[in-house]
N, C-alpha and C positions, 0 to 999 in steps of 0.2 A: 507329705503326700505319700500314702502307702499304695501297695498293689504290686502285682507280679510284673516283672519287666516284659517289655514288648519283645526284646531280643536278648538271647544269651551272647556272651562275649565272642564266642567263636563264630556265631551266626553274623554278628555285626561286622567283624573283621573280614569275613569272606565277602559280604556285600560291598564293603568299602574298597577292598582290593579290586573288585571287578568293575568299579565305576569308570566310564569312559565317556568320551565326547563323540556324539553321533553326527553325521552329516545332516544338514537341514532336511534333505530329501527323506531321510529315514525317521523323521519325527512321527511318532504314532505307530511305528513298526513294532513287531512282537518283542524284539530285544529292547527297544526304547521303553515299552510299557513295563517290561520286567524291571528295568532299572528305576522307572518312576515308582513302582511298588516298593522297591528297596528304600528309595530315598524317603518315601512316606513313613516307613517303619523306623528309619534312622531319625527322622525328624521327631517322631513321637517319643523315642527313647531318650533323645537329647533333652526334650522338654521335661520329661519325667525326672531325669537325673538332676538337671539344673533346679527345678522347682523344689525337689526334696533335699537339695544341698548335698547330694551324693557325688561320688567320683564321676567326672564327666568322660565316660569311656568313649563316646562317639567323637568328641572334640579330640581326644588323645589319638584315636585311630586314624582320624582324617589327617592329623599332623604327621603321624608316623609314616603313613603311606603317600604323603604329598598330594592329597586330593582336593585341597581348598581351591586351587586354580581351575580344576575340573568342574567344580560346582559353579564357579563364576562363569565359565564358558557355557554351561548349560543354561544358566540364567539368561544370558544375552542371546543365545540361539532361540530360545522359546519366545523371548521378546520380539525378535525379528520375525519369527514365524507368525506371531499374532498381528504384527503390523503389515507384513507383506503377502503372506500366503493365506491366512484365514479369510480376509475380505474377498480375495478372488475366489476362494472355494465356496463362499456363501452365495456368490453370484452365478455359479455354474448352473445352467438350466437342468442338467441331467442329475444334479445332486439332490436326491430325495432320501436322506438317511433313515434307516429303520429306527435308529436310536441316536441321540446326540450325546450319549454317555461317553463314548471314546473321545469326542471332541472336547467335552468338558474336562476330562482328565488331563489333556494336553494343556488346556488353558489354566487349569488349577496348578499345573506343575510349577509355574513360575512363583506362585504364592508359596508353594511348599519349600522350594529352594531358598527363597529370601527369608522364609521363617526359620529355616535351619541355620542360615548365616547369622541372622539376628541373635539366635541363641548362643552361638559360640564366639561371635566377634568381640565379645566383652574382653576376651583374653588377648594380651599383648602378643603372644607368640602366634596367635591365629592371624592377626593383622600382618605380622612380619613374614608369614609363610606364603602370602598371596603372590609374591615375586612381582614380575612386570605387569600382571593382570590386575593389580591394585588400581592402576589408572583407568582401566576399563570399568572396574566396579564403581569408581568415583563418577565417571561419565554416566553410568547407568543410574546411580542415585540422583545425580543432577537432573537427568531427563524426568524422573519421577517427581522430584520436588517442583520442577517447573510446571508439570501437569497439575500438581496439588494447588500451586498458586493460582493457576488459570482457572481451576474449578472452584475456588473459594467463592462462597456466596451463591454459587449457581444451583445449590440444592444437591447434597450428596445422597445417593440412594441408601436404603437400608442395607446393612452388611450381614444380615442373617443369612446363613448358608442354606440354599435349596438346591438339591440335586436335580438335574433335568429329568424329565419324564423318560421312561425307558421305551416308550413307543413313539412312532411317527405321529406328529401333530402338525397342523397347518402352521402354527407359529413357533415351532420348535427352534428354528434357527434364530429368529428374532429374540426369543426368550434366552437363548444362549448368548447372543450379543449383550443383552442386558446383564446377565450374570458375569460376563467378562468385564463389563464396565464397573460393576459393583466391586469386583475383585481388585481393580486398579487402585482404588482408594486404600484398601488394606495393605497392598504391596507398597504403596508410597509411604504410608506411616512407618512401616517396618524399614524402609530405606533411610528414613530420618534417624532411626536408632543406629543402623549400621554406620552411617556417616558420622554420627556423634563418636562412636567407638574408634573410627579412623582418626578423628581429631584428637582423641586422647593419646594417641601414640605417634604423632607426627615427628617427634624427636628421634624416633628409631626407624622411620621409613625414609625412602629415597627423597632427595630435595624436590624432585619433580612432583611429588604428592602435594607439597605445601604450595608450590607455584600453581598447580592446577586448581586446588581448592580456592585459592585467594585471587589470582590474577586472571586465570583462563575463565573460571566459572563465577567468580565473585560471589562465593557461597554466603558470606555474611549479609550481603544485601538481600539475597533470597530469603534468608532466615528472618530478616527484619519484616519482609512482606508477609511471611507465614504468621508471625506474631500479630501483625496488624489485622489480617483477615481471619485468622484462627479457624481453619476449615474443620478442626476436630470439635467445634462447638456450634450448636444450632438451636433454634427455638421452634418447637412444634406446638401450635395452639397456645402460645405464651409460656409453655414449659421449657426451661433450659435443659438441654441434653449435651453431654460430652462423650466423646468416643474413647472408651477405655477397654483394654483387654479384648478387642475384637468386636465390641458391641456398643451401641448408643444406649446410655444409661441416663435417667433423669437425675438432676442435681438439686438436692434440697437448698433452700435459701441460705441456710447457714454455711454451706459448703461452696458457694458460688465463686468465692475468691481463692479457693484451695487450688494450688498448682497440680495439674495432672502430670502424668509421666511424659506425655508428649511435649507439654510446656517446658518441662524440665530438661528434655533432650535438646530443645532449641537453645535454651539459655546456657547449658553446659557447652554446647558446640560453639556459641558465640564467645563465651569466656575463653575457651581454648584458642580459637582463631584470632582473637584480638589481643590476648595478653601473654601467650606463650612467646618467649624470646625468638625462636626460629620463625614464627609467624610474623611478628612485628618487623623482622629484618626483611621479610619478602613482600609484605602487602603494600602495594602502591595506592595510597589513599589520596584521591583527588577531591575537588570541591563537591562533586556529585555524591561520591561515596561518603564523604563527611556529613553531608546533609541527611543521607539515609541513616547513617549510624546514630547521629544525634537524636533521631526520633525515638531511639530506645529509652531515652531518659524518662519519657512520660509513662513507660510501662513499669519502671523500677520503683514501685511503691514500697512503703515500709512493710506492708503485709507480705509482698513478694520476697523482699530481701530477708525477712524473718524466717521464710521457709527455705531459702538457699543463701546462707550468710556470705559465701564467696562472692556473691554479686556486688558486695560493697566495693571491692576492687574494680569491678567493671564500671560502677558508678563514677569512681574517681577518674578512670581513664576517659570516660565520655565527657566528664566536666572539663577536663584538660583539653580534649579534642575540640570542644565547642568554642574555646577561646584562642585556639592556636591556628596558624596557617598550615595547610597541607605541605609536607615535605616534598621537594622535587623528586620526580621518578627515579627509582634506584637503577643505576646502570651497571653493566657488567656482562661479559660473555658467559653464558651458561648453556651447556649442552643438555638438552631436555629429552627424556624418554617420551615416546608417544604411545597412546593405546593402540592395540593392533586387532583385538578380537572382533569388534564390530565391523571394522573395515574389511577384514579378511573374509567374513561370512557374506557381506554384501557383495564383494568382488566375485567370490566363488559362484554366487547364485544370481547375479545381476541378469535381468532378461529372462530368467527361467521360472519366475514366480507362478505363471499359469501352468506350466508343464509340471511343476512340483505339486500344485494343487490337484491337477488331473490324476497324477500318479497316486497320490494319497487317497483320493476318492475311491480309486479301484482296489487299493491294497489295505489301508488302515481304517478308513471311515465308513466302509460298507460291510460291517460284519454280518455273517450268517446268523440265524437264530441260535444255533448251537454255540457259535463264538461269543455271542452276546451274553448267553447264560454263563459261559465260562468266565467272561470278564466280570460279571456281577458276583460270581462265586469267589473270585480272587479278591474283589472289592470287600466282600464280606469278611474274608480272612484278614485283610490288611486293616481295615477300619473296625477293629474289635470293639464293640459298643461299650463294654466295661472299662476298657482303657480310655476311650474317647471321653467318657464321663469325667475321668480324673483330670483331663486336659482343659475342660470348660469351667472357668472360674465362677460363672454365674449360673442361676437356674435356667433350665431350658425354656424356650419360647414356643407359644402355640403356633402350629403350622398354618392355622387359618386366620387368626386375628392378631397374632404377635404378642399377646399378653403372656404373663408368666404361666408356665404350664406345669402340671403335675402328673398327667396321665400319658402313658406311652402307647403307641400302636402295638398291640399284642403279637401281631404277625411278623413284621419286619424289624420291630424294635428301633426303628430309625427316625420316627416322626413323633412329635409331642403335641398334646392338646390340653386346653384349660377345662374343657367339659365335653360331654357327649355330643351336644349340639354342634360344636365347632368341628368335631370329628366327622359327623355325618355330612355336614356342609362341604367339608374338604375332600370327602372320599372319592368323588368322581375324578378329581385331579390326581389324587395320591394312589388310586387303585392299581394302575399299571406298574408303577415304580414298586409298589408294595409287593405285587405278585412276583416280580423279577427277583427282588432282594430276598424275600422269604424263601422262595424256592432254592436260591443259591445257598442260603443259610442251612436249610435241610441237608443239602448235599455236603456242605463243609462238615456238619455234625457226623453224618454217615461216614465220610472219609477219615475223620479224625480218630475213629475207632480202630482203623487199620494202618494209618499212615503217620509218619512223623509230622510235627506241627508245621514246618515249613517245607513242603515237598518241592 
């Protein structure tokens, strides 16, 4: 993947050095949004480097400055904001936002952070650098996987990204809730990858990690349920679709037994958790767990094993497990670490959710027209369209009908259409956003003649 970098080394280092943890009350503040902008750019640069096989400078800088725990704390903070503050905010009678754009950016922040972590967590040294907050990250991933299991078969919404309208509409907050719901699926599948990378390196992480994965959360049984329900596979009017690289794509008949990346992440995680010596020593397998794990044998077909030959060892383990009696529970006094980030944020803000929501309505989420245009201008700088195209593996989709698109809106450069008819049909909905973004892009071009790239 070619193309100019999003960030120069010095710019990236300055941004990473400045990363900090904000109090929940300050979510959506000016400083918070500036940091969100930085993390978006760092995420894009990390994806570009990893995809092109280049030196992963973002990963190296995050390690050098010890900022991986900061990213995890931000992840959990926004998760709590979405669970505790956002619903209260939407119920406030006096909250009639001029634009849902700032709210969308907060909601999207969680997806950006987990995407960055997914990109860099492949490396052992990143997993080791998480310090004590690795347990909080495991709990976070567990919550998302439970949500994924509970939603299996319930109909997952399309994951095509649609930015909210830039103007006040009757259904703007309801639309925002739907967008947040759609993002949850994408966040959950990225958590699956992060969890797999953690299982790769259990031998170099604290003992508490293995215990939490196996005995506290019983992750292997959750993975069995995911394989059984396969939430990243669905049928629409008889056509099989699978979720790959952030999109639902149709699967030809000849490829329907081909393992997807998500399938592979589940099987590798199971392999690690069931066959690694340090995991086998820790896992208390009772009759219920045995019954769940033995279900895996029906999935281990020749076609599957041919694609991932290491699964032969897992087949042998399951065959032996099916005819053996569960071992008695392992005893011993073990001092366990406990996760602290979630509990600390909840304790600090318990009973204050409505007060926080009212404060943020007055400060962060009721921008003036001038502030709104400034935010859109910063958005246009951050989401450079030429760079974004290199990050999207598939051809763009029509903003009206969802079909493959080849024509882009000439004004804002941010929406795609398959033909003129769809563009005209979608214009009434797209117009306000188009006006805001195109105006911002004009200002960016004007300022770029006299100012440095990242002012």
